N, C-alpha and C positions, 0 to 999 in steps of 0.2 A: 685352629692355635695362633689364630690372631692374639695379641697383648697389647695394651697401652702402656707407654713409657713414658717417661718425662723426656723430653729434648733442651737444647741451648747450654748456655753456662751452666745452669743450675745440674742438667746430669751430667755435665764434665766435672763438675765438682765434688758428685758422690761416686764417679768412678775413679778419682783420687782416692777418695775416702776408703773405696772398696778394696784398691790395691792395701792398702794403709793396712787393712785387716787381714788381708790374707798376708803381708808380709811379716807381721808382726806375730813371735811367738812366746809370748810368756803367760803366764798362767790365765792371766786375766786381759784384755784389748784396753790400749789407752785411748780414751774419748776423744784425747787432742789428736790422734793420728799420729804421733811422734815415732821416728823407728830408732832404734837402741842398736848400739855396736854390737849386742848380744844378737839378734835381728840380723843383721847384716852377717855375720860371722857363720849363723846356721843357716841361712839362703844361699853363700857361695859354696858348703860343703855339700849341700842335699842338689842343689842346681848343674854345679858344677863339679863337684868333686875335689874343689880348694880349699883346703881345710886353711884357714887362718885366723888368729886368737883374737877375742874379741880386744886388747889389748892392741894389736896390730890395726886393727880396723881404725881406733880411735887415734891413733898417731898419722893416721893417713886420711882415711876416707873421711870421716866425722871432723878431724883436724881441719883440714880445707874445703870442706863443700858446705860443713854445719857449725864448726866453732864451738862443739861441744860433744857428749856421749849420747846427744839426741840430734837426730834430724824429722825436725817439725814441716810440715806440708809445704809451706813455700819453700824450704830448702829443698824438698822434694821435689817440688816442681821447678825451680832452678835447674836441677840436675836434668830432669827430664826435656827441659829447653835446649838440652847445649848441641843435638843435632841440628834442631828448625835452626839456632843462631847463628850456627857453623856455613847453612846453606841461605840463611837470609842474608848473612855479610856478602858473601860469592853473589847472591842474586843482585846486593844494591850496588856492587862494583861493576857487573855485568851491565847494569841497566844505566850506570854512568860513563862506561865506556864506551857504547853505542850510541848514546847522546852523544860522547865527545868525537865519536868516526862519523857521525851525522852533520854535527856542527864545523870538525875540520877534520878530513879524512887523513891527510899528511902529518896532522899535528900528534907529539908525543902524549903516550894517556898516562897520569899517576895511577890511573885504574887499571892498566893492565898489568900489571906487578901483582897482583892481588888473583887475578886469573890464569897465574902460570902454572902447568898442568892440571889445570880442572877445567881447561874448554869443552872438552868433550864430555863435560857434565849438561851444556845446555847447547840449542840448536844455533850456528852461526847466523850472522844476521844476511848470509847471502844463503841462507835456506828459507824455510818458511817465515811468514811474517811473526816476528814475538809477540805473544800475546802481555798485553800489560798484567795481566794477573797472572801466577802463576798454577802449575799443573796441582793437582791431588797432592802431590807428596811433597812440593816444594813452595816454601812461602812465599806472597808477596814482595815486590820488590819494593815497597813503600812500609814496610812493618818497621823497621826500625827507625827509620824519620817520622812514624808516626807515632809510637808510643816516645821518643824524645820529643816530638812536639808538645804531649802532654804533661811530661817531668818538669820542662821548664817553665810553660804556662802555669799549671799547676802553683810550682814552687817561688817564682821568682815575680810572676805575673805578666811574663812576655817570652814568647816563643823563639826569640831570636837566637843564634847561636852566641856565647859567649865566652871569654877566656875559664879554660877549666884550672882551676884552685880548689884548694882545701877549703876555705870559704862556703865556694859554691855546693861543694859536696856536704857541708853541712848544713846549709841553707834547705838542702834538697832532702837531705836525711829526716833533716826535723819535721818538716812538712808529713812524711809518712812517719813518724810516731816513732822512729827509730833512735832513738836519745844515746845510748850508748855507742852506736855506729857514730854520730856526729861527734862524740866526746872523745874519740879514741883517733888524734893527729896520725899518729903513725901506720895508723889502716889507712887513714885516707890519704896519707901521703904517698903510699904507695900503689893506691888506687888510680891519683894523678902520675904517677909514673910509668904507669901500662901506659897511658897515650904517648908518652915519650919514644916509646917502641915502633911507632908511625915512621918509615923513610920519609916521610914528605917532612917530619917536623926536621932532620938533619940540618935543612939551609936555614931555620929558624932559632937556632942555637937552644939558649935555656928558655926563650920566651914560653908564656903557658901556652899549651895548644889549645885551638878551638874547640868548643865542645859542641860538636857537629856531628851528622848521622855517621859521617865516616869515622869518626875518633870513639863513637858511642859502639859502633857496631866490634872496632877492634878492642876495645876495653871489655867487650861481651865475650869475645871470644880467642884474645892471644894465649891466655892460659891452658885451652883447652883444645888449640890448634893443632894437637896429632890424631883428633878424630878424622876422617875422612869417607866422606860423603857417598864414594864410590861403592864402598863394601856394603850398602844397603839392598844393593842388585845382584850380588855375587853371590853364587853356588856356592855357599860354606857358611861354617856354623860361627858365631859369635868369638866363642871358644878361640878357634881356628884361626879367625882374623885379627887376636889380638897375640896370643902365644905361638903359634906354629906358623901362619903365612905372614906376619907382622904388616898387615893392610892398615893398621892405623899407626903409620910411621915409623921409625927406625927406634930401637931402644939400646943405649951407651950401654948398658949393663948386661946386654947378652938378647939371648933370644928362645927363653923358655921359663918355664913356671919357678925354677931354681931359684932364675935373678930376680921374682916378684919377691915383694918386702914379705918375710915369715910366712908366704903360700908354698904349702905344698901340696900338690895333686894325689889323692890316695887313691886305690882301687876300689871302685864299688860295683863291678858286675854288671858293666852299662848294659850289653845284651839282655837282662833280665829285668831291665829298670823300668817298671811298669807304673811307676809315679811321675819320673819325666818323659819317658818314651825315648829315651836315647841310643835305644837301637837302631839298626841300618833302615829295616822296611816293616813298616806297620802291616804288609801283608804277609810277609814272611812272617811275624810272630800272630797275625789272628788265623794263618791257616795252620802254622805246627799245632796251637792249642785246639782247632777244630780236629785237626786228625788225631791228637789226643785222645779226644773224648770219642771219637768213633771206633778209633781204637780199643778201646777198652769195654765199648759195650757189644763190640763184634766178636772179640776175640778172647776177651777175659771171662772165663764162666764163674759161676758157683760150685763149689766143690764139699766134700762131704765133712774140710777142714774144719773142725769147732762144732761139729754134731755130737752133742751130747746124749742120746738115744735117750730122751724125756720123757717119752710117751711107753716107756717099759712099764708093763702090768706089775714089774714088784713092787714099784715105786708106789708113795700113799701121796693122793691131791695135793699136800703140803709141798712135798718133796719135789713132785713135778714143777708145781707151780716157780720154786725156789730153781730147779734146773732150768726152764724156760727161759727163768730171766738169763740165768746166766750164760746159756744157750747165747741169749740175742745178742748179750756184750759182746760176746766172745767171736760171731760174726759181723758185730759192725766193727769191733778194731781189728778183724780182717782183712773187710773193705777198706780201712783207713789204710792198712798198712799196703794193700794191693796198691793204692793211687799214689803213697807218697813214695813207696819203694820201686815202683815201676816209671809212676811217672815223672816224678822230680827227675831222675838222671835223665830221662830223654827228654825233656826240656832243655835241660843243663847243656846235654853234648850238643844237640841239636842248635843251639844259641850259639854256639863257639862260634867267635868273628865275628858274629852279626850285631857290632858296635861301630857308632859312629869313631871311636877312636882307632887310631892305626892298629893293625893286628898280622901275625904269621901270617900267610895263606894254609900252614900246617892247621887251623886251628878250624880253617874251614873245610877242609879235605875230612877233619875227622867228625864234622855237622854234618857232612856228605855222607859218609857213613852210614851216621845215626839216622839218617831221614831215610836211606836204602831198606835198611832193615825195618822201619816201622811202617812203610807202605809198598815197595815194589815185593820184597821177600814172602810176607802174608800172601800176596795174589797168585803168587807162584809154588811156594814152597809149602809143604804142609808140616807142621810140627806141632807137637804136646811137650807142653813143660810142666813139671810136679803134678803127678796123678793122683786121684783121688785113692782111696784105699781098696777098691773091689778092679780097678783098673780100668773104669768106662769113661770115665771124662776126666778133662786135665784142666786147671787153673788157666792156664795160657794154652789154647788151640787153633791152629789155623786149618786143620782138614774141613772143615765144612761138611760135617757129617748130615746135618741136618738143614742144608741150604734152604732160602727161601729168598722170594723175586728181591725182595727190600733189602734184606742181606748182601746182596750181590750189587745193589745198586749202592748199596753204603762203602762196600770194597773197592769197588772202579772210583767212586769218589777221592777215597781216599789215595788211588791210585792217581787221579788226574792232580790232586793235590802233593804228590810227593813229586811229580813232574815239574808243578812249578817252584815248589821249594829248593828243586836242586839248580833250576834256571836261575833263581835270585842269589844261591848261593856260589854257582859260579862267577854271575855279575860281581859279586863279592870279590871273590878270589883274583878278578880280573882289576879291579878297583884298587886291589891293595897291593896287585903286583906289577902295574904301570906305573912308572914315576910322575911324580904329581906335575914338572915341569913339561913333560910330554904330554900330558893331559888340557896342560893350559896352554900348549902351541896348537891342538884338537879339540877345539869348543865344543863341536859334536859329539865325538866320543866323549868329554869330562858329562854332558849332558846324559848320555845314556848311561852311563856306569854311576851317576850320580844316586845317593840314597835317598829313600821318601825323605827319610826324615830330616835330612839337609833340603830338600826340596820344601818340607814345611817350613823348614826355622829359616827359609828365605821369604816367606809367605810375610811370616812374625814380623820379620824386620821390615818389609814393604807397610805391613798393616800397622807397626808401630809408627813409620814417617806419616802413613796416610791420616793415623789418627791425631797424631799430635799437630799436622799441620791443619786439621779443620779444628781441632780445640782452639788454635790460638786466632783462626779466622773466625771463629763464633765469642770468641772474647772483643774483637775487634769490632763486630756486629753490635755487641752490646754498647759499646762506646758510640758509633754512629747513630745507635739508636737513640742513644741519650743525648746527643746534640741535636738532631733534628727532631725532637719533640720539646726540648729548655733551650735549644740553641747555644752559642759558645757565650753567654757575659759573663757577669763577674762570679758566678758558681762555678767550680774547680771540675774538670774530667772525673775526678776520684768519686766528689761526692755525687755530680751525675750520672755515673756509672751504677753505683750503690742503688740509686732509686730506681734504673732500668732494670738491673740485675734483679731487685725485690718484686718488680712487677711481673718478669718472664718466669721466676722461677716455680709456676706451676703450670708451663705449658706443656702439653702433651700431645701425642700423635698413636695412630695405632698403626700398627706394621705387622707384619706377619702372615704367616699362613702355611701351610701344607706345599702350596706350588711355590710360592716368595721363596722358602727357605732352599725349595731345591732348586731353583731359577738361580739363586746366588751362589749353589753349589755346583752349579754346570759352568757358570761364568769364571767361577773364582772368588768373585767377590767377599764370600764366606770367609776364605782366606786371607785374601790379600788385603780388604779393606776392614773385614770385621776383626780380624785376628782369631779367629774360635778354633780353638787344637780340639780335636775331637779323640775322644779316649779311646786308645786301642782295645781297653776291655770291652768298651760298647762297640767295637768295630767287629771284635771278634764272636761277640755275642751274637750280631746281627748276621753273620754268616752262618752261624749254627743254626738262629732259626731260618735262613737260607736251606739249610740241610733239608729241614723239616718239611719243608714247602716240597722239596723235589721227592722228601721219602713219602706222602700223602699221597702220590702219582703210583708207583708200582703198590701202593697198600689196596688203593682202589682197585687196583688188577687184579691183585689177589684175591679180594672179597668177591671179585666180579665171575672169576673162577672157580669159588667155590658155589656160588649160584648157579654157574651152569654146571656143574657137574651134580649140584641136586636136582634139578630138574632134568636129569640126562639117567636119571635111575628111576627104581619103583615108586617113591614118593614123589612124584610127577602129577600122579592122580589125584592126590588128597592135598595135594599144595595149592595155595590160591594164584589166580593169574599174575604172570611175571613180572608185570608194569606194576603190580601192587608194592613188589619187592626192590624193583629198582629204581622207582621213580622216589623212595624215600633216601637210598640211599646216596643218588645222586646227585638229591638235593642238599643232602649232608656232608657231602665231601666237597660239592662247592660252594659252601658257606664255613666248613673250616678249611679250607686253603685260600678263601678270601680272606677270614681272620688271620690267618698266617703271615700271607704278603700285609696287610695290613698292620700288624704287631712290626713287622719286622722294618716297613718303609716309616715308621712313627718316630721313631729312638732320632734320628738326627734332626728335624726340625724341633721336636720338644727339647733336646739338649739345648740345640742353639739359641732355642727363645728362652731358655732358662737362664743361660750365661747371661744373655742380654738383658734380664731384667736384674740380674745382680748388678750388672754393671751401669747401668742408668738408674738406680735406686728402686725398682719397682719392687725387689724384694731386699728388703733390709739388710745391712751388713755392720758397720763400725759400730750405730748407735743402735741395734737394734739386738733385742736381751735371747732372741734363739739363735742369733748366729754365731756365738761360742762354742755350743752344743757342737756344731758342724766340725770343729778343731779336736773333738775329743777320738780316738781308737779309728783313727782315719784308716786303717788295716782291714776295717769291715770291708774295703771296696773291693776284696778276694770274693764277695759274695755274688759278684755281678753277672759273670760268665756263666755260671752255673743258675743263677737265678733268669736269666735271660731266655737261655736254654729251654729249660726245664717249663716256664710258666710259659713260655708260646707253646708247649709240647702239649702241658695238659690244657690251657686254655684252648686249643685247637681242637683236641681230643674231647672236650665238655658240648664246646659248641657241636660238634659233627653228633655227635652223640644224643643232644637233645631235639638236634633239628631232623636226624632220624625219626627220632618217637615220634614227635609232632606231627610232621607231615606224614608218617604211617598211620597215626590214628586217623587223618584224613584219608588217606586212601583206605583201611581196612573196612570191608564190606559191612563187617555188624555196627557200625559206628555209622553209618551213613545217616539214621535217623536223629541220632543225638547230633551228628556235626549240624544235622538242618535246624533242629531245633534251636541250637547254638547261636548260629548265625541269623535265625530271627530272634533270639534276643538281642544280639546284638547291633542290630539294623535296628530294633526298636528302640534301646537305648541312646542310640546314636541319632534319630530322629526326634528322641524327646531333648535329648542337650542341646541339637541346635534349634529347637523351638525355643528355649531357655535362652539361649544365647540372643538370638532374635528380639525377643522382649526386652532383655538386659540394655540392648545396644540402645534401644528408644528410651528405655526407663532410665537409663543412666544418665541419659544428655537431660532430660527432664529434670532428676531429682537431687541427682551427685554430680555434679559434672564441676567442681571447682574444688578441685585434690580430697584435702580432708572436711574439705567445709561443704554441708549439704544447701542445695537451693530451698527447696520444702521439706524440712525436716519432717512433716505428719505423712506426708507421701511415700516420702524416703523411710520410715520406723515399718509402715504397713508393708511395703516391698520385700524388707527385710524378715518380716514374720512368715512370709509367703515362701521366702526364701530357704530359711533355717525349716521350717516343715517339710518342705520337699528333699533338703541335703541327708536328710535323715534317714531317710531310705536308699540312698543311692550313694551313700558314702561308702557303706560297705564295698561296692563295685568300686569305687576311686582307691578304696585302702588295696585291696586283689590286685589291682594295676599297679599300684605302687611297689607290692610285693614280686611281683613279676617281672617288672622293670629292674628294680634292683637286683635281683638273683640272675637275670641277664646280662645284666651291665657287668657283677660282678664277674661270670665267666669271661668276658672280654678281657677284662681289668687284672684277671690272674695274671696274665701276659706281659702287662705294662707297670713296669718298678720303675718306670721314670717319671711316673705323675700319681700324687696319692689319691688314691679312690675315696677316703673315709675323710671328712671335712675333721681341723684340729682337734675340737670338742669331743668328736666321737671316735677320733683315734686313739683315745687317752681311756685308761678305765685303773683306776687304784695308781696313778703315778705309772704303767706298764704301756706303752707305746704296741698297740697290735699290730701295725704296719709299718715296719721299720726300711722296709726296701727303697722307697721313694726318697726313705733318708738319708740311707747308704748310696744312692745312687748321686744324689746331690755331693755328696762328701766328695767321691770321685771327679766330680766334676770341680770344685773347687779346688781340689788337690792338683791337680792341672792347671789352673788358673794358678794357682801360686807358685809355678814353677812357670807355664807360659804365656803369662797376658804378655800384650806386647810394652806395656808399660814397664812390667819388672824386667822385660827385655831387655829395654834402654838402662833401666838402672843397673842390672848385674853386667853391660858392656863398659860404662861409666866406672863399676867399682872394680872390672879388671883392668880398663887401662889404667885405674890410679896406682891399683897395685904393680902393673908392668912399669909404669915410667917414672912411676916416683914421684918426685917433686918436679920432674918437667909436665906432668900433666895436673892442672886443678891448682890453685891456690885461694887463699882468703879473700885479695884483692877481687882476684877475677870472680869469686861466688858474690861478692857484695855488690858487683856490678849488676848478674845475674839477677839477684833479691831485689836490685832496683827496679829491675825490667817486670819482674813479677810483680811488686806493690803498684805499678801504672797500670800495667796491661791486666792484672785481675786482681782489683781490691777488695773483691768477697771474699779471699784467701787470708785476709788479717785477722780472721776470727780464728785460725787457727794456730796462730805465731805463739811460741810458746813465751811463757812471762817470765819474769828474771826469780822469781821465787819457788819455780817449778824444776829449776835445774841448777844444782851450783858446784864451784868447781875451787872448792876449798884447798885441796890437796895438789891442786893441777900447777904446774911451772910454766912460764912464758917467759918468752924472748921480747926485750925493748926494741929488736930492730932485725933487719934480715929478712930471709924469705920467710918465716914461719912468724907470724904475727901474734897479736894476745888473745888468740882466740875469741874477739870482737871484745874485749873487757878492758873498759877505758883506766888510763892512767889513775885516775883519780880515785877509783873505786880499788883499784887494786894497791895504793897508797893504803887506803884503810883497811885493805884484809877483807872487803868484800865483794866477792866475783859473782857478778849477775852475769845475764844471756838478754842481750835483744831485747829491752822491754820496749813496748809500743805505747807507752805514756808519753804524750803529746809535751813538750818541754821548749824552753828557751822562748825568746819573742820571734814574732813573725816576720818573715822578710817585709823588707820592702816593698808597699803595693799590694801585701795580701795579708792587711790586719784583721781579716775576718777567718782566715784560714783556720787557727786551733779551735775557734768556736763552731766554724762547720763540721772539723771531725770528729769533736766531741759529740755534735749533735747526731751525728750519722754513725756515732758505737753501735745505739740500738739497732742499725740494720743490717750492721755486720756481724 
C-alpha cells in the first residue's frame, strides 16, 4: 500500500486547493478556488447546525476577511494563519523577554506584558533549556522577523525598520501588485492606526511607530486577539470552546448562539449524524449497527406472508410466471418493511442521548431500555411475534428451536455487545449528570467520562496546529533554499522564492505501507499529525468483518462434527480415508480465515492512503474533471456497511470453497495420476521458460541493450523471429494463467470496496459504471473530509468566532496585514488572487470612515462608480532603490 506523493510547498498548495474543492457547494467547481458566502453558510449549517443566511455571512465574515462576496485562496490562507500568527507573536515576545532577563535580570521588560496569562504555554527559563526552534505545533520565534525582513528589503531595498506611515504601506502594497489597497488611503490609515494600540507607543505620542518585528506582530494579531491557543489542547469541541465554555475570550453581547449575528442553532439529530460523526462514541454506533445486523439475521425469519401459491396446478404457465414476479416483489417489499420498520426505531431509540450536545439523562435511560430489549432479552427470553398462517413459525422468533453452534456464538456475541453498549450509556449518563465545573476540578474524571468524538476533535485541533506550523516551515525553507542558491543580491526574495518553488514543485517521496499506517495509528500520529478522521461506516463494517472471522471458527467445528458423525456410521466402510476429507477442509478454512482477516485489516491503511493522496494532489481535486462526480449523490455512502459485511462474507466463502475444491482434487485418490502428469507438465514448462530467460538475459545485453534502440538490428531481428514462433505455442498457457489469476483475484476483491479492481477504461461500458462501490467509498471519505479536515476545522472556528464576537474579532485592516504576510511568505499563491473583473460590487454600500472600510475599494474608483477588487496589476512608480521591481514582477508572472 505504498504510494508516491508530492512534498514541499507545492503539495501544501494542492491541499489548499483541495479544501477549496471540498468547501465549494455550487453546481460546478470554481477553478480559481474561491469560496462564496453561500458556501460558508452551507458549511456552518451542515457541520455545526448553525443556520446563518448568506447575507449575514457577507456582512460579517466576508466583509472583514475578504472584502467581497467571495474569499480567494490568499484570503483563506490568511484566515488559516490566524492561530499560527497568534502563537508566533507570543513566541517572539517570549524570546525577547528571555533575552532581556539574561542581559538585565533586574530590569523591567516591555515584552512581559504580552505574556501575561500565557506563561504556561511555554516552559520557564528555569526549566528545560529553551530550543531556538519551536516544537511541532508552535512556530519558530524568528518567523515574523524573517517575513518582515523580506517585506522591507523587497519593497524599499533596505531591511532596516522604518517609521510606519501610509506612504510606506503604499510602497509595499504596490510592490506586491495590490494597487487598489495602495490607493485606499482610508484603509491604509486604519492599518497604521493598529500599530498605535501598542502600549509602548503611548510615550511617543503621535509619532509614527517604527515598523519593526514587534509592531508587525501586533498588527497581524491585534484584531483577532480573542483566539486562545490553549484551547488547541483542551478536551472539548470548537463549538463548545466558542459558544459554551467561552475559551476564546468573553463576549460583551452574551454567551450563547442567540447573541451571534443572525445565527440560529437548529436540531440536527446529531446522535445519528453519520456525515459529521457528531455522536458521542464511534464504538457505540459501530457496535449498535453490528448488533442490529446480527439480530436481524439471527431472530427475524422468513414467513409465508406474501406467499401467493404460484405453483398451483390450476394456473397456466403464463399465469404462474406473472404470479412469481408478483410474489418476488411482495417478498422483497416485506424484507424492506422488516428492515425499516424494526431497524430504524431500534437505531433511533438506542441512539437517544448519544450526542456531543447536552442532553437530558432521561434520553440515555430510554436508550438503555432499547439496548436491553435487543441484546439481553433474546438471550434469555423466548418470544414469538407475527406468526405464520399455519402457526409453525414467526417473523421474530427467539425460541431457538433449531439452534446451531454458529447461531449460539452470534447470540452471545450480541450479549457482549449489549454489555459494552450499556457501559457506554452509563458513561453518557454520568457525563451528563455531573456538573462541568466539578469535572474541570477533577481532570482524571473528566478524561474518563469524555466521549470518543471529543477526543478525536482534540486530535483534529492538534493536527491543524501541526500541519499549519509545518506548512509555514516548508514555505520558509523555500526562501532559505532560494537565498542559498541565488544569494541575497539585487534580486528580490519574492522572485527568488518563485524560482525555487518552480524547481521543487515536482519533488516526491514514497510513503505508506500496511505496517507504516498501523504504526501511525498505534502512536497516534495518524490522528494528531495527519488529522485523519476514520469514517464510522468503515469502522462498523470492520467490526462486522471481525464477526465473520469469529463465525468461521464455530462453522469449522460444525463441519468437523458432521464428518465425525459420517465416519461413525455405516458409511465409514465405503468412505475415503479421513485425512483426504480433513486436509482440504482445514486448508480451505485456513485460507478463508486468512482472507477475512486480511480484508478487515486492509481498510484503515487503504482509506488513510487515499485521503493523503487527495490532500497532496496525487489524486486530483479542484482542477480534476472527475472530482465533481464525487459531489453528487453522497447518500450512496449508506451502501458501505452492507457492502463491507456481505463482500467479506462472500469473498471468504468463495476462497474457502475454491480452496477446498482444489486441495480436494489433489488429495482424491483417483486423480493421483492426473496430478502427477499436471505437475510434470508444469515442471517441464518452467524449465523451458527458465532456459528462455537465461538466453534472453545474454541476448538482450548483446543485441538490445539501448532502451528502444537496437545495437545490432540484424541479430535482434533473428532473435525476434525465434521468439515469436516459440511464443505462439505457449501463449495459450499464459492466457490460461491470466484467466486463473484474474478469477482468483476477483474472489478476493469482492470484499475490497475501498479500491477499484477494474481499471478506469475497463470499468465503464456504454457510459455505465460496472463497479461503483470503490467510487462510493471515496464519496464517504470526501464527505467526512469536507466536515473534518483540519484546515476546515480552523476555518469553522474562525467563522464561529466572527459570528460570536462580531466587530470585536477580525477587521479589514487586520486582514490586509495578514494578506501582506501571505504575499511575502507564499508568493506562489498570487496566481489564485481574484481579478477585479471577476467580482463586481455595484450594489454594495461602503462607509467612508469608521470600523468598517470600503471593502478594499479605492476612493477614486468609488467616485467613478467602478467597484473593483484587489487587482494584482503592478502600477505606480517603483520605490527608490528598487527601479527594477516592476520589470522583475512582470517577468515572473509566467512562473506563478
